[in-house]
C-alpha positions in Angstrom: 111.5 79.5 78.0 108.8 81.3 76.3 108.5 81.4 72.5 108.2 84.6 70.3 104.7 83.8 69.5 103.8 83.4 73.0 105.1 86.8 73.9 103.5 88.4 71.0 100.0 86.6 71.9 100.1 88.2 75.3 101.2 91.6 74.0 98.5 91.8 71.3 95.0 90.7 72.5 93.7 90.3 68.8 96.4 87.7 68.3 95.6 85.9 71.6 91.8 86.0 71.0 92.5 84.6 67.4 94.6 81.7 68.7 91.9 80.9 71.3 89.3 80.8 68.8 91.2 78.4 66.5 92.3 76.1 69.4 88.7 75.9 70.6 87.3 74.6 67.2 88.1 71.1 68.4 85.5 71.4 71.2 82.8 73.3 69.1 84.1 76.8 69.4 85.2 79.2 72.1 81.8 79.9 73.6 81.4 76.3 74.4 85.1 75.9 75.4 84.6 78.7 78.0 81.6 77.0 79.6 82.8 73.4 79.7 83.7 73.5 83.3 80.4 75.2 84.3 78.2 72.1 83.1 76.2 70.7 86.0 77.0 73.4 88.4 74.3 75.5 90.1 75.2 79.1 90.0 72.7 81.7 91.3 73.0 85.5 91.1 74.4 85.7 94.6 76.9 82.9 94.2 80.4 84.1 94.9 82.7 83.0 92.0 86.4 83.5 91.6 87.8 83.5 88.0 91.4 82.5 88.9 94.1 83.7 86.5 91.3 85.4 84.6 93.5 86.9 81.9 91.6 89.5 79.8 88.3 88.1 80.9 87.5 85.6 78.3 85.8 83.2 80.7 84.7 86.0 83.0 82.3 87.3 80.5 80.4 84.0 80.7 80.6 83.8 84.6 78.9 87.2 85.0 75.9 86.0 83.1 75.3 83.6 86.0 76.3 85.5 89.0 76.5 89.1 90.2 79.4 88.3 92.5 82.2 87.5 90.2 85.9 88.3 91.1 88.6 88.0 88.5 92.2 87.5 89.9 95.4 87.8 87.7 99.1 88.8 88.3 99.2 90.7 85.1 98.3 94.5 85.2 97.9 94.6 81.4 95.4 91.6 81.4 93.5 93.1 84.3 93.4 96.4 82.5 91.8 94.5 79.5 89.6 92.5 81.6 88.1 95.7 83.3 87.4 97.1 79.7 86.0 93.7 78.4 83.9 92.7 81.4 83.3 95.8 83.7 80.5 93.8 85.5 83.2 91.9 87.5 85.5 93.0 90.3 89.3 92.5 89.8 92.2 91.9 92.1 95.9 91.9 91.0 97.7 89.1 92.9 99.5 85.9 92.4 97.3 82.7 92.5 99.6 81.0 95.1 99.1 84.1 97.6 95.5 85.2 97.2 94.5 88.1 99.4 91.2 86.6 100.3 89.6 85.5 103.4 89.2 81.6 104.3 85.9 80.1 102.8 85.1 83.2 100.7 83.9 81.7 97.5 81.4 79.2 96.4 83.1 78.4 93.1 86.6 78.9 91.9 87.0 78.6 88.1 90.3 78.4 86.2 90.6 77.9 82.4 93.8 77.0 80.5 96.0 78.5 83.3 97.4 75.7 85.5 99.7 74.4 82.7 101.7 77.6 83.1 102.7 76.8 86.7 105.8 75.0 87.9 104.9 71.9 89.9 105.7 73.5 93.4 103.7 76.5 92.3 100.7 74.3 91.1 100.6 72.6 94.5 100.6 76.0 96.4 97.8 77.3 94.1 95.5 74.2 94.8 96.1 74.6 98.4 95.1 78.4 98.3 92.0 77.4 96.3 91.0 74.8 99.0 91.5 77.6 101.6 89.4 80.3 100.0 86.6 77.8 99.0 83.6 77.4 101.3 82.9 73.9 102.5 80.9 72.3 99.8 82.4 74.7 97.2 83.6 73.6 93.8 86.9 74.1 92.0 86.4 73.8 88.3 89.4 73.2 86.0 89.9 73.2 82.3 93.3 72.5 81.0 95.5 70.1 78.8 95.6 66.3 79.2 97.7 63.7 77.4 95.7 62.8 74.2 93.9 59.5 74.4 93.6 59.5 70.6 97.1 59.5 69.0 95.8 61.6 66.1 95.7 64.6 68.4 99.3 64.4 69.5 101.0 66.2 66.6 98.6 69.2 66.8 99.1 69.5 70.6 102.8 69.1 70.3 102.9 71.8 67.6 100.7 74.2 69.7 103.0 73.6 72.7 106.1 74.3 70.6 104.7 77.6 69.1 102.8 79.0 72.2 103.8 77.2 75.5 106.7 76.5 77.8 108.2 73.5 79.5 105.5 73.8 82.2 102.9 72.7 79.8 104.6 69.4 79.2 105.1 68.9 82.9 101.3 69.2 83.4 100.8 66.3 81.0 102.9 64.2 83.4 100.9 65.4 86.4 98.0 63.5 87.8 95.9 66.4 88.7 93.2 64.1 90.2 95.6 62.6 92.6 97.0 65.9 93.6 93.6 67.6 94.2 92.7 64.4 96.4 95.8 64.7 98.3 95.1 68.4 99.2 91.5 67.4 100.5 89.2 67.7 97.5 86.6 65.1 96.4 87.2 64.6 92.8 85.1 63.1 90.1 86.6 61.4 87.0 87.8 64.1 84.5 85.7 64.6 81.4 87.9 64.5 78.3 87.5 66.4 75.1 89.4 66.9 71.8 90.7 63.4 71.7 91.5 63.5 75.2 93.9 66.5 74.9 91.6 68.6 77.1 90.3 67.7 80.6 87.5 69.2 82.7 87.6 68.5 86.4 85.1 69.5 89.1 86.6 69.1 92.6 84.4 69.6 95.8 85.7 70.8 99.1 
């Protein structure tokens, strides 16, 4: 069940952006947060990149600095309308992440930032299977999302954030071993890199 603040944050972009900036302080600011998953990746101007669940283009604006072939996908018409205004350099597609209208092996990189925690477990598996399908052999799936804090000091802040802005799916993600799920579907996965007292994980999985 969504909270009132969650609904308001999606209705008003200024509120969503403000929340994002505050939440990103723990990793050094929003600009750094949006580029965490891109560290170590080689992205050229002709690299085909999919920004999965792109929202209003918060991460897309950084991806277009690396590649001229960036596609943003989201199921929300309102978010895509904002994304087109915010980052017109990208191409946008309205669709569900678990049923992407793309050819097999179409992308070199698939990126998603703070989106998988909004998915139910069955939906999450379907999305990862779809990502595997649309990635080229050797392509990389980059993920930034929540993780159970390894530093107990970060638990109260994460719990408060979830209570104010998230749903039960965020709690379910904390109980999900994303590495194991990605490996089961066929990815080669390196150990997650943790930030913000372990409350944030960055995974790069190779097809």
